[in-house]
C-alpha positions in Angstrom: -11.6 8.7 -36.8 -13.9 9.3 -33.8 -16.2 12.3 -33.8 -15.4 15.0 -31.2 -18.6 17.0 -31.9 -19.7 18.9 -28.8 -16.3 18.5 -27.0 -14.3 21.6 -26.4 -10.7 20.8 -26.7 -9.3 24.3 -26.5 -8.5 26.5 -23.6 -10.8 29.3 -22.5 -9.1 31.8 -24.9 -9.0 29.4 -27.8 -5.3 30.1 -28.0 -4.1 26.5 -28.1 -4.7 22.9 -27.2 -4.9 22.2 -23.5 -3.4 18.9 -22.3 -4.3 17.3 -19.0 -1.4 15.6 -17.1 -2.3 13.3 -14.3 -0.3 11.4 -11.6 2.3 14.0 -10.9 4.3 13.8 -7.7 3.6 16.2 -4.8 7.0 17.8 -5.5 6.3 18.4 -9.2 6.5 22.0 -10.4 6.0 23.9 -13.7 9.6 23.4 -14.8 9.0 19.6 -15.0 6.1 20.2 -17.5 8.2 22.6 -19.6 11.0 20.1 -19.8 8.7 17.2 -20.7 6.6 19.0 -23.3 9.1 21.5 -24.7 10.8 19.1 -27.1 7.5 18.3 -28.9 6.8 21.9 -29.9 5.6 25.4 -28.9 4.4 25.4 -25.3 2.5 28.6 -24.4 1.5 27.8 -20.8 2.0 25.3 -18.0 0.1 25.1 -14.7 0.6 22.7 -11.8 -2.5 22.5 -9.6 -1.4 23.0 -6.0 -3.0 22.4 -2.6 -3.9 25.8 -1.1 -2.6 24.9 2.4 0.5 22.9 1.7 1.5 24.3 -1.7 2.2 20.7 -2.8 1.1 19.5 -6.3 -2.3 17.9 -6.1 -1.2 15.3 -8.7 -2.2 17.0 -11.9 -1.6 19.9 -14.2 -2.2 21.4 -17.6 0.0 22.2 -20.6 -1.1 24.4 -23.5 0.5 23.9 -26.9 -0.2 26.0 -30.0 -0.1 23.2 -32.6 -2.5 20.3 -32.7 -0.1 17.8 -34.3 2.6 18.6 -31.8 0.2 18.3 -28.9 -1.1 15.0 -30.2 2.5 13.7 -30.6 3.3 14.8 -27.0 0.2 13.0 -25.7 1.1 9.8 -27.7 4.7 9.9 -26.5 4.1 10.9 -22.8 1.0 9.0 -21.9 2.3 6.1 -19.9 5.7 7.8 -19.4 7.4 6.9 -16.1 8.4 10.0 -14.2 10.2 9.0 -11.0 8.1 6.3 -9.5 4.9 7.4 -11.2 3.3 6.6 -14.6 1.8 9.7 -16.2 -1.7 9.8 -17.8 -1.7 12.4 -20.5 -4.7 13.4 -22.7 -6.5 16.4 -24.2 -8.5 18.3 -21.6 -12.2 18.1 -22.1 -14.4 20.8 -20.7 -17.2 20.0 -18.3 -20.2 22.0 -19.1 -21.5 24.7 -16.7 -18.7 24.4 -14.2 -18.4 27.6 -12.2 
């Protein structure tokens, strides 16, 4: 098992495991992430990152799950998953230090 010392895998409140989802289509919305991750366990929050001017998805979003094992299973199952004409990249979010 690899060491994760010094890597913050939880959200800012520590209320769950934050998952990074990349390569979403511009039309993607929060309901898509709820539908994808819901079957794996308790999802507490989803957020699609949107372009401020067009309100289109910027290609990524975040999902917060309460249980580590469920989050890990979701990542293992959905990383490489084909959604429409795109292949998703799914992983635990890692925090960048000192980002304002």
